[in-house]
Rosetta silent file (secondary structure, phi, psi, omega in degrees, C-alpha in Angstrom):
SEQUENCE: XXXXXXXXXXXXXXXXXXXXXXXXXXXXXXXXXXXXXXXXXXXXXXXXXXXXXXXXXXXXXXXXXXXXXXXXXXXXXXXXXXXXXXXXXXXXXXXXXXXXXXXXXXXXXXXXXXXXXXXXXXXXXXXXXXXXXXXXXXXXXXXXXXXXXXXXXXXXXXXXXXXXXXXXXXXXXXXXXXXXXXXXXXXXXXXXXXXXXXXXXXXXXXXXXXXXXXXXXXXXXXXXXXXXXXXXXXXXXXXXXXXXXXXXXXXXXXXXXXXXXXXXXXXXXXXXXXXXXXXXXXXXXXXXXXXXXXXXXXXXXXXXXXXX
SCORE:     score description
SCORE:     0.000 S_00000001
   1 L     0.000  131.170 -176.699    0.000    0.000    0.000 S_00000001
   2 L   -74.563  167.780 -179.560    1.424    3.372   -1.033 S_00000001
   3 H   -60.625  -38.628 -178.116    2.056    6.360    1.213 S_00000001
   4 H   -64.855  -40.792  179.813   -0.907    8.215   -0.325 S_00000001
   5 H   -65.801  -41.587  178.519   -3.310    5.352    0.423 S_00000001
   6 H   -61.790  -41.402 -179.957   -2.136    5.129    4.042 S_00000001
   7 H   -64.244  -39.629  178.644   -2.615    8.855    4.435 S_00000001
   8 H   -63.677  -42.047  179.203   -6.158    8.615    3.021 S_00000001
   9 H   -63.762  -40.555  178.251   -7.021    5.815    5.463 S_00000001
  10 H   -63.328  -41.442  178.927   -5.678    7.841    8.366 S_00000001
  11 H   -64.663  -40.702  178.469   -7.722   10.863    7.296 S_00000001
  12 H   -62.956  -41.540 -179.566  -10.858    8.685    6.992 S_00000001
  13 H   -65.435  -41.714  177.771  -10.238    7.229   10.445 S_00000001
  14 H   -62.343  -40.713  179.398   -9.761   10.686   11.946 S_00000001
  15 H   -64.838  -42.597  178.724  -12.961   11.864   10.281 S_00000001
  16 H   -63.983  -40.903  178.366  -14.902    8.844   11.611 S_00000001
  17 H   -63.801  -39.753  179.613  -13.510    9.418   15.095 S_00000001
  18 H   -64.835  -41.330  178.443  -14.511   13.073   14.924 S_00000001
  19 H   -64.978  -44.150 -179.946  -18.069   12.180   13.871 S_00000001
  20 H   -62.956  -40.164  179.414  -18.339    9.554   16.626 S_00000001
  21 H   -64.803  -42.068  179.003  -17.044   12.031   19.211 S_00000001
  22 H   -63.216  -43.786  179.250  -19.553   14.664   18.089 S_00000001
  23 H   -63.772  -40.026  178.363  -22.436   12.173   18.248 S_00000001
  24 H   -64.983  -43.091  179.158  -21.370   11.044   21.721 S_00000001
  25 H   -62.199  -39.895  178.338  -21.135   14.642   22.948 S_00000001
  26 H   -65.207  -40.874  179.547  -24.605   15.353   21.561 S_00000001
  27 H   -64.490  -43.066  179.345  -26.033   12.246   23.249 S_00000001
  28 H   -65.875  -38.346  178.177  -24.460   13.191   26.587 S_00000001
  29 H   -63.437  -43.758  179.880  -25.738   16.753   26.248 S_00000001
  30 H   -65.380  -41.554  179.077  -29.270   15.500   25.540 S_00000001
  31 H   -63.104  -44.101  179.293  -29.131   13.065   28.457 S_00000001
  32 H   -64.251  -39.066  178.462  -27.937   15.767   30.837 S_00000001
  33 H   -61.380  -39.824  178.557  -30.649   18.130   29.593 S_00000001
  34 H   -65.742  -46.740 -178.354  -33.274   15.463   30.343 S_00000001
  35 H   -64.238  -31.930  179.957  -31.898   14.776   33.829 S_00000001
  36 H   -80.051  -19.846 -175.041  -31.802   18.498   34.614 S_00000001
  37 H   -89.311  -20.805 -176.775  -35.354   19.102   33.362 S_00000001
  38 L   -79.089  157.732 -174.021  -37.221   16.511   35.450 S_00000001
  39 L   -91.674   35.556  177.067  -38.688   17.418   38.846 S_00000001
  40 L  -125.819  147.657  171.321  -36.721   14.797   40.779 S_00000001
  41 E   -82.575  137.838 -175.167  -33.361   14.958   42.476 S_00000001
  42 E  -134.424  134.461  170.260  -30.898   12.466   41.011 S_00000001
  43 E  -128.757  137.703  171.546  -27.498   11.137   42.062 S_00000001
  44 E  -117.230  125.532 -178.150  -25.469    8.516   40.218 S_00000001
  45 E  -138.681  154.094  179.148  -22.661    6.954   42.224 S_00000001
  46 L   -92.374  165.803  177.192  -20.200    4.089   41.963 S_00000001
  47 L   -69.642  -12.096  173.833  -19.541    1.418   44.582 S_00000001
  48 L   -76.558    1.794  179.325  -16.228    3.188   45.138 S_00000001
  49 L    72.034   22.608  176.117  -18.427    5.848   46.822 S_00000001
  50 E  -102.348  130.152  177.575  -17.620    8.415   44.146 S_00000001
  51 E   -81.327  124.094  179.117  -20.475   10.504   42.747 S_00000001
  52 E   -94.970  -20.554  178.277  -20.344   10.616   38.967 S_00000001
  53 E  -165.800  138.757  158.737  -23.360   12.918   38.526 S_00000001
  54 E  -147.491  143.314 -173.023  -26.096   14.724   40.380 S_00000001
  55 L   -82.489  169.668 -175.753  -28.539   17.247   38.983 S_00000001
  56 H   -67.913  -29.967  179.553  -29.255   20.729   40.278 S_00000001
  57 H   -61.819  -38.939  177.761  -32.680   19.680   41.566 S_00000001
  58 H   -62.732  -46.309  179.808  -31.015   17.304   44.023 S_00000001
  59 H   -61.164  -38.804  179.975  -28.718   20.088   45.248 S_00000001
  60 H   -68.818  -43.030 -177.323  -31.707   22.429   45.648 S_00000001
  61 H   -62.812  -38.371 -177.855  -33.863   19.898   47.511 S_00000001
  62 H  -100.282   -0.614  179.788  -31.136   19.145   50.044 S_00000001
  63 L    53.084   50.902 -175.972  -29.575   22.651   49.974 S_00000001
  64 L   -79.229  124.776  179.184  -26.165   21.145   49.348 S_00000001
  65 L   -70.196  159.761 -175.244  -23.287   23.678   49.559 S_00000001
  66 H   -61.025  -35.643 -176.050  -20.784   23.948   46.715 S_00000001
  67 H   -68.017  -31.030  175.672  -17.860   22.457   48.659 S_00000001
  68 H   -76.488  -40.242  179.256  -19.804   19.212   49.223 S_00000001
  69 H   -61.295  -43.243 -177.118  -21.077   19.200   45.654 S_00000001
  70 H   -75.107  -20.054 -179.263  -17.586   19.628   44.220 S_00000001
  71 H   -69.796  -29.410 -178.230  -16.071   16.944   46.480 S_00000001
  72 L    58.473   22.468  179.301  -18.104   14.192   44.731 S_00000001
  73 E   -94.036  121.475 -173.871  -17.733   12.146   47.918 S_00000001
  74 H   -69.810  -40.276 -178.853  -20.803   10.033   48.545 S_00000001
  75 H   -61.387  -41.667  178.307  -20.256    9.507   52.298 S_00000001
  76 H   -62.647  -44.242  179.985  -19.992   13.259   52.895 S_00000001
  77 H   -64.811  -42.345 -179.826  -23.153   13.878   50.883 S_00000001
  78 H   -62.599  -43.524  178.859  -25.031   11.080   52.655 S_00000001
  79 H   -63.421  -40.903  179.719  -24.122   12.417   56.103 S_00000001
  80 H   -62.868  -43.277 -179.538  -25.172   15.940   55.113 S_00000001
  81 H   -70.140  -41.181 -177.532  -28.548   14.679   53.844 S_00000001
  82 H   -60.642  -36.151 -177.759  -29.117   12.321   56.803 S_00000001
  83 L   -68.735  -10.316  177.592  -28.744   15.170   59.293 S_00000001
  84 L   -92.704   -2.930 -178.012  -31.781   16.881   57.741 S_00000001
  85 E   -91.772  154.392  173.918  -34.089   13.945   58.553 S_00000001
  86 L   -61.618  -39.143  176.098  -36.231   13.491   61.649 S_00000001
  87 L  -122.458   94.960 -176.217  -34.567   10.112   62.019 S_00000001
  88 L   -57.584  -25.353 -176.580  -31.038   10.301   60.506 S_00000001
  89 H   -69.215  -23.845 -175.615  -30.614    6.526   60.827 S_00000001
  90 H   -58.062  -50.773 -177.038  -33.328    5.820   58.237 S_00000001
  91 H   -68.156  -41.216  179.249  -31.282    6.935   55.249 S_00000001
  92 H   -64.549  -38.862  178.448  -28.055    5.385   56.485 S_00000001
  93 H   -64.625  -37.311  177.667  -29.821    2.080   57.104 S_00000001
  94 H   -59.234  -47.781 -177.616  -31.214    2.125   53.560 S_00000001
  95 H   -74.766  -26.089  172.894  -27.759    2.465   52.050 S_00000001
  96 H   -63.966  -41.679  177.935  -26.339   -0.089   54.474 S_00000001
  97 H   -64.819  -40.156  179.032  -28.912   -2.556   53.100 S_00000001
  98 H   -63.284  -42.511 -178.674  -28.000   -1.578   49.531 S_00000001
  99 H   -71.230  -31.242  179.824  -24.295   -2.124   50.195 S_00000001
 100 H   -71.735  -35.779  179.473  -24.951   -5.436   51.948 S_00000001
 101 L  -129.725   94.641 -169.035  -27.020   -6.721   49.013 S_00000001
 102 L   -64.378  -18.696 -177.578  -25.854   -4.931   45.881 S_00000001
 103 L   -96.102   15.054 -177.755  -28.737   -6.166   43.719 S_00000001
 104 L   -88.875  136.113  168.803  -31.449   -4.680   45.950 S_00000001
 105 L  -104.249  135.183 -174.382  -33.770   -1.890   44.780 S_00000001
 106 E  -124.498  137.028  172.939  -35.258    0.148   47.652 S_00000001
 107 E  -121.856  133.460 -177.209  -38.329    2.418   47.878 S_00000001
 108 E  -155.769  163.891  175.440  -38.924    4.461   51.021 S_00000001
 109 E  -109.246  131.531  179.979  -40.479    7.638   52.453 S_00000001
 110 E  -111.762  128.665  179.357  -38.193   10.199   54.132 S_00000001
 111 E  -106.987  122.508 -174.162  -39.581   12.698   56.660 S_00000001
 112 E   -89.059  157.416  177.172  -37.565   15.909   57.000 S_00000001
 113 L   -62.650  -31.722 -177.744  -37.037   18.044   60.105 S_00000001
 114 L   -85.833    6.780  175.987  -38.572   21.021   58.269 S_00000001
 115 L    98.570  -11.264  178.781  -41.790   19.111   57.557 S_00000001
 116 L   -72.194  155.928  177.696  -41.138   18.103   53.966 S_00000001
 117 E  -125.167  124.700  179.779  -41.760   14.527   52.814 S_00000001
 118 E  -111.939  135.017  167.508  -39.555   12.909   50.160 S_00000001
 119 E   -87.746  129.831 -167.846  -40.244    9.748   48.204 S_00000001
 120 E  -127.053  133.030 -177.744  -36.878    8.033   47.938 S_00000001
 121 E  -139.965  139.746  175.683  -35.752    5.284   45.573 S_00000001
 122 E  -122.585  123.945 -177.216  -32.449    3.494   44.941 S_00000001
 123 E  -120.754  147.975  175.030  -32.037    1.570   41.682 S_00000001
 124 E   -75.338  143.735  172.968  -29.260   -0.631   40.356 S_00000001
 125 E  -111.190  128.572 -175.634  -27.315    0.536   37.303 S_00000001
 126 E  -110.981  143.230  171.056  -26.146   -2.208   34.957 S_00000001
 127 E  -138.551  121.693 -178.040  -23.365   -2.230   32.392 S_00000001
 128 L    53.216   44.191  176.369  -22.740   -5.341   30.298 S_00000001
 129 L    67.878   11.537  177.972  -25.077   -7.275   32.658 S_00000001
 130 E  -117.575  140.924  175.988  -23.026   -6.332   35.713 S_00000001
 131 E   -74.585  122.110 -179.237  -24.074   -3.917   38.466 S_00000001
 132 E  -125.836   12.423  177.860  -21.568   -1.062   38.425 S_00000001
 133 E   172.237 -174.762 -178.241  -23.340    1.632   40.401 S_00000001
 134 E  -134.042  148.589  174.376  -26.576    3.007   41.844 S_00000001
 135 E  -110.658  121.030 -179.676  -29.145    5.609   40.853 S_00000001
 136 E  -107.843  120.311 -175.418  -30.622    7.533   43.802 S_00000001
 137 E  -118.701  131.698  179.681  -33.903    9.318   43.010 S_00000001
 138 E  -127.221  132.321  175.992  -35.697   11.768   45.321 S_00000001
 139 E  -127.447  132.450  178.614  -39.131   13.346   44.759 S_00000001
 140 E   -81.457  114.565 -179.692  -40.723   15.982   46.999 S_00000001
 141 L  -114.463   22.167 -175.830  -44.291   14.822   47.798 S_00000001
 142 H   -55.967  -44.380 -175.099  -44.935   17.271   50.655 S_00000001
 143 H   -79.417  -13.780 -178.402  -47.854   18.982   48.956 S_00000001
 144 H  -142.919   54.235  176.485  -49.520   15.776   47.802 S_00000001
 145 H   -62.194  -30.476  179.658  -48.813   12.849   50.168 S_00000001
 146 H   -68.179  -27.743  176.714  -52.382   11.677   49.644 S_00000001
 147 H   -63.420  -41.158  176.957  -51.673   11.395   45.931 S_00000001
 148 H   -65.019  -42.965  179.150  -48.958    8.878   46.722 S_00000001
 149 H   -62.617  -37.707  178.462  -51.284    7.041   49.091 S_00000001
 150 H   -64.272  -43.252 -179.382  -53.959    7.002   46.387 S_00000001
 151 H   -63.818  -43.179  176.799  -51.521    5.580   43.849 S_00000001
 152 H   -65.559  -34.850  178.543  -50.417    2.900   46.301 S_00000001
 153 H   -63.821  -36.780  177.172  -54.073    2.314   47.132 S_00000001
 154 H   -64.260  -39.718  176.885  -54.844    1.595   43.499 S_00000001
 155 H   -62.298  -41.166 -179.816  -52.078   -0.981   43.454 S_00000001
 156 H   -67.811  -37.883  178.454  -53.531   -2.533   46.585 S_00000001
 157 H   -61.542  -43.425  177.241  -57.064   -2.498   45.119 S_00000001
 158 H   -59.821  -42.255  179.546  -55.824   -4.346   42.058 S_00000001
 159 H   -64.469  -40.655 -179.723  -54.142   -6.865   44.328 S_00000001
 160 H   -64.067  -40.320  178.251  -57.320   -7.263   46.384 S_00000001
 161 H   -61.148  -39.686  178.131  -59.382   -7.882   43.233 S_00000001
 162 H   -64.790  -39.524 -178.641  -56.927  -10.574   42.235 S_00000001
 163 H   -65.558  -38.397 -179.474  -57.164  -12.122   45.683 S_00000001
 164 H   -61.478  -32.968 -177.769  -60.976  -12.221   45.554 S_00000001
 165 L   -82.038   -5.253 -175.244  -60.744  -14.225   42.332 S_00000001
 166 L  -126.311  129.936  177.958  -58.346  -16.741   43.846 S_00000001
 167 L   -77.989   -9.946 -175.328  -58.994  -19.177   46.685 S_00000001
 168 L   -74.668  -29.650 -167.317  -55.244  -19.524   47.220 S_00000001
 169 L  -123.258  152.006  171.853  -54.642  -16.115   48.793 S_00000001
 170 L  -131.568  163.102 -178.676  -56.000  -13.834   51.505 S_00000001
 171 L   -67.894  149.829  178.908  -55.104  -10.271   52.432 S_00000001
 172 L   -68.638  132.318  174.468  -52.157   -9.750   54.770 S_00000001
 173 L   -86.126  168.572  179.477  -53.137   -9.211   58.383 S_00000001
 174 H   -61.408  -39.916 -179.279  -51.361   -6.778   60.696 S_00000001
 175 H   -65.256  -35.249  178.275  -49.645   -9.664   62.505 S_00000001
 176 H   -68.955  -40.423  177.891  -48.368  -11.054   59.195 S_00000001
 177 H   -60.916  -42.045  177.360  -47.016   -7.646   58.188 S_00000001
 178 H   -62.861  -42.593 -178.903  -45.207   -7.484   61.529 S_00000001
 179 H   -62.124  -39.536 -177.446  -43.863  -11.011   61.047 S_00000001
 180 H   -78.998  -17.634  174.954  -42.490  -10.165   57.600 S_00000001
 181 H   -84.834  -41.463  178.952  -40.937   -6.940   58.945 S_00000001
 182 L  -128.316   83.060 -174.119  -39.428   -8.616   62.038 S_00000001
 183 H   -56.700  -29.720 -178.363  -39.300  -12.369   61.299 S_00000001
 184 H   -66.726  -11.679 -178.708  -37.891  -13.230   64.740 S_00000001
 185 H   -71.509   -6.131 -178.675  -41.245  -12.122   66.226 S_00000001
 186 H   -71.574  -20.396 -174.165  -42.772  -15.500   65.311 S_00000001
 187 L   -76.740  140.670  175.071  -41.273  -17.165   68.393 S_00000001
 188 L   -69.807  164.190 -172.717  -43.378  -17.499   71.573 S_00000001
 189 L  -109.385   24.165  177.583  -42.141  -15.796   74.746 S_00000001
 190 L   -64.339  128.240 -179.747  -42.342  -18.635   77.278 S_00000001
 191 H   -59.782  -32.333 -176.562  -39.366  -18.336   79.677 S_00000001
 192 H   -64.456  -25.215 -176.989  -38.958  -22.138   79.743 S_00000001
 193 H  -117.799   12.803 -177.941  -38.081  -22.249   76.024 S_00000001
 194 H   -57.998  -46.188 -177.707  -36.402  -18.862   75.629 S_00000001
 195 H   -65.393  -34.496  178.704  -32.906  -20.362   75.326 S_00000001
 196 H   -64.076  -47.025 -177.353  -34.132  -22.898   72.766 S_00000001
 197 H   -74.104  -28.678  173.999  -35.609  -20.264   70.492 S_00000001
 198 H   -64.160  -39.788  178.677  -32.618  -17.983   70.892 S_00000001
 199 H   -66.072  -42.571  177.319  -30.426  -20.818   69.635 S_00000001
 200 H   -61.531  -43.467 -178.999  -32.747  -21.411   66.656 S_00000001
 201 H   -59.485  -37.864 -176.902  -32.750  -17.669   65.883 S_00000001
 202 H   -83.041  -12.331 -171.843  -28.957  -17.580   65.786 S_00000001
 203 H  -134.821    8.081 -174.107  -28.537  -20.785   63.776 S_00000001
 204 L   -63.638  -21.806  179.967  -31.614  -21.401   61.592 S_00000001
 205 L   -74.950  -10.963 -178.152  -29.579  -20.698   58.417 S_00000001
 206 L  -101.902  173.115  172.762  -27.415  -23.739   59.212 S_00000001
 207 L   -71.192  124.461 -179.586  -28.178  -27.449   59.316 S_00000001
 208 L  -126.188  141.514  172.992  -29.929  -28.069   62.643 S_00000001
 209 L  -133.539  169.289 -176.433  -31.101  -31.253   64.294 S_00000001
 210 H   -58.433  -40.703 -178.914  -32.738  -32.046   67.628 S_00000001
 211 H   -61.433  -36.325  178.855  -29.461  -33.244   69.173 S_00000001
 212 H   -60.788  -47.478 -177.632  -27.787  -29.864   68.390 S_00000001
 213 H   -66.835  -45.348 -178.238  -30.466  -27.926   70.234 S_00000001
 214 H   -60.790  -39.746 -178.847  -30.633  -30.355   73.169 S_00000001
 215 H   -64.961  -40.221 -177.662  -26.858  -30.246   73.666 S_00000001
 216 H   -68.170  -42.267 -176.160  -26.765  -26.448   73.797 S_00000001
 217 H   -86.930   -7.998  175.295  -29.602  -26.089   76.311 S_00000001
 218 L    80.516   22.280  176.675  -28.439  -29.052   78.422 S_00000001
 219 L  -114.603  165.309  174.359  -31.575  -31.185   78.150 S_00000001
 220 L   -76.053  153.112  179.095  -32.173  -34.582   76.640 S_00000001
 221 H   -56.173  -39.724 -178.471  -33.627  -34.639   73.121 S_00000001
 222 H   -67.051  -37.438  179.114  -36.833  -36.272   74.325 S_00000001
 223 H   -67.433  -43.187  178.093  -37.334  -33.631   77.045 S_00000001
 224 H   -59.100  -44.542 -179.721  -36.776  -30.770   74.566 S_00000001
 225 H   -59.965  -48.594 -177.908  -39.286  -32.336   72.183 S_00000001
 226 H   -66.760  -39.724 -178.416  -41.942  -32.759   74.865 S_00000001
 227 H   -63.028  -50.726 -178.419  -41.348  -29.306   76.388 S_00000001
 228 H   -63.684  -43.739 -179.241  -41.658  -27.402   73.100 S_00000001
 229 H   -63.865  -42.078 -177.132  -44.650  -29.448   71.971 S_00000001
 230 H   -67.654  -40.265 -176.459  -46.466  -29.059   75.297 S_00000001
 231 H   -81.053  -34.428 -171.442  -45.984  -25.280   75.524 S_00000001
 232 H  -112.070  -17.888 -177.263  -46.416  -24.286   71.891 S_00000001
 233 L    81.223    2.630  179.775  -48.381  -27.081   70.259 S_00000001
 234 L  -128.490  155.867  177.848  -45.682  -27.423   67.573 S_00000001
 235 L   -80.269  163.332  177.075  -42.576  -29.547   67.233 S_00000001
 236 H   -59.821  -41.630  179.349  -39.066  -28.145   67.316 S_00000001
 237 H   -62.312  -39.484  176.743  -38.643  -29.004   63.645 S_00000001
 238 H   -57.220  -42.430 -178.439  -41.838  -27.084   62.828 S_00000001
 239 H   -67.583  -37.621  177.654  -40.391  -23.981   64.471 S_00000001
 240 H   -62.900  -45.543  179.651  -37.113  -24.245   62.546 S_00000001
 241 H   -64.467  -43.514 -179.089  -39.006  -24.508   59.256 S_00000001
 242 H   -63.109  -38.419  178.834  -41.364  -21.647   60.180 S_00000001
 243 H   -65.403  -41.241  177.532  -38.424  -19.380   61.062 S_00000001
 244 H   -63.286  -41.507 -178.806  -36.788  -20.125   57.728 S_00000001
 245 H   -69.356  -35.880  177.049  -40.047  -19.487   55.878 S_00000001
 246 H   -62.561  -41.762  177.672  -40.649  -16.214   57.740 S_00000001
 247 H   -67.510  -38.525  178.462  -37.216  -14.997   56.655 S_00000001
 248 H   -61.392  -43.744  179.069  -37.853  -16.217   53.106 S_00000001
 249 H   -65.580  -39.923  176.683  -41.109  -14.217   52.955 S_00000001
 250 H   -56.807  -45.059 -179.130  -39.318  -11.186   54.414 S_00000001
 251 H   -73.243  -34.984  177.066  -36.726  -11.378   51.621 S_00000001
 252 H   -62.929  -37.026 -177.837  -39.342  -12.041   48.919 S_00000001
 253 H   -81.134  -37.541 -168.227  -41.189   -8.880   49.937 S_00000001
 254 H  -105.535   -4.178  179.718  -38.317   -6.521   50.671 S_00000001
 255 L  -134.782  172.189  174.542  -35.608   -7.493   48.171 S_00000001
 256 L  -106.904   20.351  177.432  -35.157   -8.459   44.541 S_00000001
 257 L   -61.513  147.886  176.071  -33.084  -11.525   45.352 S_00000001
 258 L   -70.526  161.584  179.043  -33.827  -14.589   43.248 S_00000001
 259 H   -62.809  -37.497  177.355  -35.656  -17.505   44.841 S_00000001
 260 H   -61.800  -42.688  178.462  -32.470  -19.593   44.605 S_00000001
 261 H   -63.161  -41.936 -179.362  -30.514  -16.912   46.471 S_00000001
 262 H   -65.597  -43.729  179.036  -33.191  -16.706   49.157 S_00000001
 263 H   -56.638  -44.039  179.873  -33.311  -20.483   49.579 S_00000001
 264 H   -66.964  -39.211 -178.511  -29.545  -20.533   50.157 S_00000001
 265 H   -63.060  -38.286 -175.492  -29.708  -17.554   52.545 S_00000001
 266 L   -92.600    8.733  169.785  -32.284  -19.197   54.817 S_00000001
 267 L   106.840   15.775  179.572  -30.437  -22.498   55.056 S_00000001
 268 L  -108.117  116.620  173.868  -31.489  -24.687   52.125 S_00000001
 269 L   -79.125  -26.312  179.423  -28.761  -26.248   50.021 S_00000001
 270 L  -105.643  109.058 -177.277  -31.421  -27.983   47.946 S_00000001
 271 H   -63.512  -33.557  178.796  -33.734  -25.451   46.262 S_00000001
 272 H   -61.772  -38.824  177.077  -36.278  -28.155   45.459 S_00000001
 273 H   -63.391  -40.967  176.822  -36.597  -28.881   49.182 S_00000001
 274 H   -60.799  -47.604  178.708  -37.196  -25.172   49.804 S_00000001
 275 H   -57.365  -43.706 -176.597  -39.906  -25.067   47.108 S_00000001
 276 H   -63.611  -45.960 -179.058  -41.566  -28.138   48.606 S_00000001
 277 H   -71.435  -34.689  177.309  -41.687  -26.773   52.160 S_00000001
 278 H   -62.893  -43.855  179.808  -42.778  -23.322   50.995 S_00000001
 279 H   -64.866  -37.582  179.082  -45.685  -24.863   49.080 S_00000001
 280 H   -61.443  -37.927 -177.235  -46.679  -26.976   52.109 S_00000001
 281 H   -84.034  -41.082 -172.420  -46.964  -23.853   54.279 S_00000001
 282 H  -109.253   -1.300  178.110  -48.311  -21.306   51.765 S_00000001
 283 L    58.701   28.105  177.222  -50.064  -23.539   49.213 S_00000001
 284 L  -163.651  177.406  179.742  -48.253  -21.844   46.341 S_00000001
 285 L   -86.658  158.939  176.689  -44.789  -21.206   44.896 S_00000001
 286 H   -58.543  -38.327 -179.337  -42.429  -18.469   46.153 S_00000001
 287 H   -61.914  -46.546 -177.776  -42.693  -16.657   42.772 S_00000001
 288 H   -68.088  -41.261  178.653  -46.484  -16.544   42.885 S_00000001
 289 H   -58.909  -46.611  179.337  -46.552  -15.575   46.553 S_00000001
 290 H   -60.235  -45.883 -176.559  -44.181  -12.657   45.902 S_00000001
 291 H   -59.752  -39.511 -176.537  -46.203  -11.422   42.918 S_00000001
 292 H   -79.572  -43.685 -168.944  -49.444  -11.298   44.888 S_00000001
 293 H   -92.215  -15.951 -175.014  -48.306  -10.037   48.274 S_00000001
 294 H   -62.100  -42.441 -179.496  -45.527   -7.551   47.430 S_00000001
 295 H   -67.486  -37.217  176.694  -47.939   -4.739   46.496 S_00000001
 296 H   -61.935  -46.231 -178.028  -50.003   -5.348   49.660 S_00000001
 297 H   -63.060  -45.778 -179.803  -46.919   -5.219   51.836 S_00000001
 298 H   -61.614  -41.672  179.937  -45.581   -2.045   50.184 S_00000001
 299 H   -63.382  -46.041 -176.677  -48.946   -0.341   50.535 S_00000001
 300 H   -63.883  -43.801 -177.558  -49.308   -1.267   54.218 S_00000001
 301 H   -72.328  -40.541  179.445  -45.811   -0.152   55.206 S_00000001
 302 H   -66.222  -39.722  179.378  -45.871    3.070   53.182 S_00000001
 303 H   -63.374  -39.669  178.685  -49.312    3.983   54.576 S_00000001
 304 H   -62.873  -40.171  179.544  -48.039    3.435   58.115 S_00000001
 305 H   -65.490  -43.328 -177.084  -45.092    5.768   57.460 S_00000001
 306 H   -65.664  -27.475 -176.289  -47.299    8.490   55.979 S_00000001
 307 L   -97.349    5.053  179.412  -49.640    8.446   58.983 S_00000001
 308 L   -66.332    0.000    0.000  -46.966    8.577   61.678 S_00000001
């Protein structure tokens, strides 16, 4: 290939690169214009805790000073925002949950010291099928909290209509909502079996048998069996399974973990065994249970927050 041909190819490549760069700049400009025009505060951050972008609406809503904005440090920004809440721990706990389970999407209501109410959402950002950051979205709903309740109510109404058409499901009771919020609350409070249930609570994710429990509490296996059965009406094995299922329901409602991940988390190495026991207790599959009850649970918890 002659010198002239090489030069032509180089010029063509430079021209193509210039066009691609211009198109990319235009796309980024349009994207930024969209993010700046919407009425929500937005932050995009990496797991390295570095903020890659946040719009002016976010800065206005939280009254973020320039030195914090320019630092791009997520921890500094989070602390500044948390201190404006009635309960600063709420926001920190949300992000602790996100960091503990990177594939979790979270929706919550934030109540400010100055009386404002923010709807708050954290979404996963994917690149090439891998999570590489989070999108934090904030909307001020102070002037129309009932609008949010109405929207959630419509979701709940749809769920209720579905439930009426199906003999498999019933609406969540207050005690069930409490159980799925604090799964350890399923255990009875008899002093005679307190140590037994404490041991189950600390070890239900592991393989447990009657001998393990009896050895820890210092009783014979037969005595433990009779004691638990006499006081609670259920066997020790029943309680272990119920604790695992309560945690499974908690995770089905509050996270986006897969059923396989949840089964492993609550102590099942065999997912088929988990499916079988879940169906025995709830008369349906984990997937179906989640689909029906998630909207009910979200409505009940959000309504409770709004009416505090």
